[in-house]
Phi, psi and omega in degrees: 000133177249133187238130178193204186234156169275085183110161183285098174288345173215172173298148196301316181306309182292324177302306187291346173288335188249328182236162191246004182204146174220140171266115182283126183266331184303332182292342172288317186273318182197122188295134172292166175289149179298324180297329180290312181291329174300315177297323175299314181299321180289341185267357181239160182301158178300330184278352180283137183254139167253141161238166183207161176266135179295149185303137185297338179299339179271322193252338188240143178282162180297344173291344181296142176295338179296341176296344179298337179262008186287336183081007172206166183254131175268117178311127187309325181292350183242011181302328188285357181263002185235144174074170179055035179052041182301141181281065189234160174295326184298311180292326176296321178290323179294326175290313179304321178284327177295316180297324178296319180294315179302322178288328176293325175280346192055046180294157181257324184226142172240128182260135173246102179264126183251146175288164182293340177290343171281079190276161180288054180277165173303316183295320184287321175297323176294322181292322182290317179294320181297315181301302188288339175282338188260325192282145172293142181260335180064026179083001179285154167272135182246127176246148181240123175246090177287152176236157183089193190269066178273126177301134183301321180294320177297315174301314182301314185293315178295315180298321177292316183290328189254003177059053180245150170270132177276112180274135180214165161269110188295348172282348184240337187202167177251135175294133184266346180193147167105149174221143002289159172300146173232102186255134174232124188262105184261357177096135181301323181245011179117189193293341183272004186283146173242125182289136180278171178295322179297322177302308184303316179297316179299320179297316179301316182297329180286342182275073174280094182100189179305144182201148168257131176234113191234119182274138182220061176225178181293337180257022191296326177301306178299316179300315182300317182291319176299321182290319177305312178299328180291315186271341181216070188296332182266350187286140175292149180295155176060190186283334181072185174076185185269163180293151181277353184218195185278341187288142181228133168053195175073183188269139175293132183256350180288121176303320187296330183287353175255014187253135180270194190283355173257010177079015178249161177294150194278354179287148176072191192269151184230153173275162177303122179297145175281155179071017183268000000 
């Protein structure tokens, strides 16, 4: 079982001493430079895992407020070529660049989180099937987190047909397909929620077999540490082992590695990220 946070809840060096996986959020808003993610990879033990969110150009339309963090303007006349798994060169290139970052991080999983506006229409199902049947995966495991009113049997069928892990919050839903489990804990009442001991026990019970358990609330750091102690009380903190590159110790100097899932520095309290 891998336990971590959705976003860097601490500076990377300190984070990796305590937890063994992080889901990188910056890749959703605006892809970091390859040199930056290579430095991240070099600063953590070889056993430490990165997962990441696919770039929003693939999953979200330009009308999404999250595009404010993209760093460039999409001309209105080309909006139909972005998001919702559009069958376009732009989406194909967005995946190619996401895949390059995943490879540089030696990531294990890429998460495709869709907005609730990506409803279970016939057209959207066709796009989903076309995209996942066509794209190169580079050995990665792909997870899909649908939002909105997707029928469970349709989700199960799509995940089975397209070899996807159904990502859920196990306190809110049941994963319909795929192993390892990929759980994202968004809080029973939203981002400011702090998970109770009973919540953590219920999450542990849902982890039948290998699982990624990633917390995504204001208390995600504390909740992740509490959960790790619950499921592995005798395990040493963090990934352990030697660094995967030449860098050793010291403070992380990459600004991006101190940024959380809402694009802000991880110190202090944060508001609920938009588009989550």
